[in-house]
N, C-alpha and C positions, 0 to 999 in steps of 0.2 A: 314143388311136387311135394314135399315133406306136409307142408300145409293142408293141401288137399287130401291126403293120406290121413292125415288125423282127423278131418272133417267125416270122413267115411270110416273110421276105425271101429265103430260099433257095428258096422255092416260087414265089413271085410277085416276082422282084426286077425285071425289067424295067419294070412299072408304076411300082414305087415310085421308081427313078431317073429315069424320063420326067416324074414329078410334082415331083420335088425340084429346086429352084432352084438353079443352080449358084452357089458363093460368089464373091463379088467378086474380081476378079484372076485367076479360073481361067478358061483357055482353053476356051469352048464349041467348039472346033475340034479339041479333043484326041480322040482314040482311047482310048476306055474299054473296058476288059477286064472285061465283063458276066458272062463265066463264072468269072472268078477272085474275085468280090465275097465276103467272108467276113461271118459276123454272129457278134460275140462281144462280152462287156463289156469294152472296154478302158480305159474311164474311170472305172472302180472305183465305178460308182452303182448296180450290181445290175440294169442294164438293158441289154440288147444295143445294141449300135452298129455300123454298117456299116462296112467298110474295103473300098476300092477302088482301083485304080491305073489310071492312062492315060497316055499320052505324046503329046507333039507336038513334032516336030523332035529336037532334043537334050536334051530336059526330060521327066524322070518327074515325075508329080503323085500323091501319096498322099492320098487324101481319107478323113476319118474322119467320118461323119455319126453325131451324137449324139442328134439330134432335129430337129424340122422348123425350128429356127432356130439349131442350135449344129452348128458344123463345125470341123474343124482341117485345115489343108492343108499338106501339106509339098512342095516341090519339089527336086529332085536332079537333078544332071547325069546325063546319059548319057554318061560318059566314064571310060575304064580309068585314066587319069592323076591323077584326082581323088579324094582320101579322102572327100569329100562328094557321092559319086556311084556311080552303079552302073556294071559293065562293057559290059552288053549288054542286049537284050530277047530273049525275054519274061522278065518277072518273076512270081514268085508270092509268095503271102502265106502264112505259116505262122503259126499261133497257138499258145500255150502258156501253162501256169497261170503268174501272176506270182510270182516269189521273191525278187525285189527283191537277187538275187544275180548276179554273171557270173563265171563261172571265170577269167578273166583280171583283171579290175578289181575284184572283191570287191563291196561294197555298193554299190548305185546311188543315188546321190544323191536325196534327197527321196522316195524310194520306200517305201511301206507295205505290206505284204501284206495283201491284202483276198481273203477266200476265192473269190469268184464272179468277179475279175478276172483278165483276161489280160494277156499281153504278146503282141508280134507281131514278126515279121522280114520283110524283103522280101529275097528272094534271086533272083539270076539264075544261079547255079550256076556262075559262072565267077570271081567275087571274094567277098571276106567280105560276108556280108548286113548290111544295116542293120537295127538293132533298135530297137523302140520299146516305152517303157513309160509309165505314169501316174506323174507326179511330184506326190505328194499334198500336197507343202508348197506347190509352186508353182502348184497347180491347172491342169496342162497336160500334154499329151503331149510326152516327150522322145526323143532319138533319139542313139544312138551306134553305132559299130562298131569292129571289133578293127585 
């Protein structure tokens, strides 16, 4: 049922988010960007995942929902002086085929090309984007930026 819900995510995203239990430690008072939710396989399991962003105060949350009980949450500062943050709001999610290579860094650690899998970036159009990919060796999402 979860896989079918993800396939229809762009059509009926609000009921899915309303039904999803927020991960522990994630602020229920965060302002979530429902219009910016993306559905793409980013965990390289052949099934679509939901990617969403939200913010509260000076913190940006990036939540990847891979199933009814599987979530990955990243927290980034909203601060132009930090390498582990974004410069400003709003942000948008851009997905692209996973190539396991970066023009500046070369091969991404632990990455393995899977035909249906995608990577994504979180961009604010003011500073370098945060890039996220699936690390097959570590079995988790990893991020980097230039």
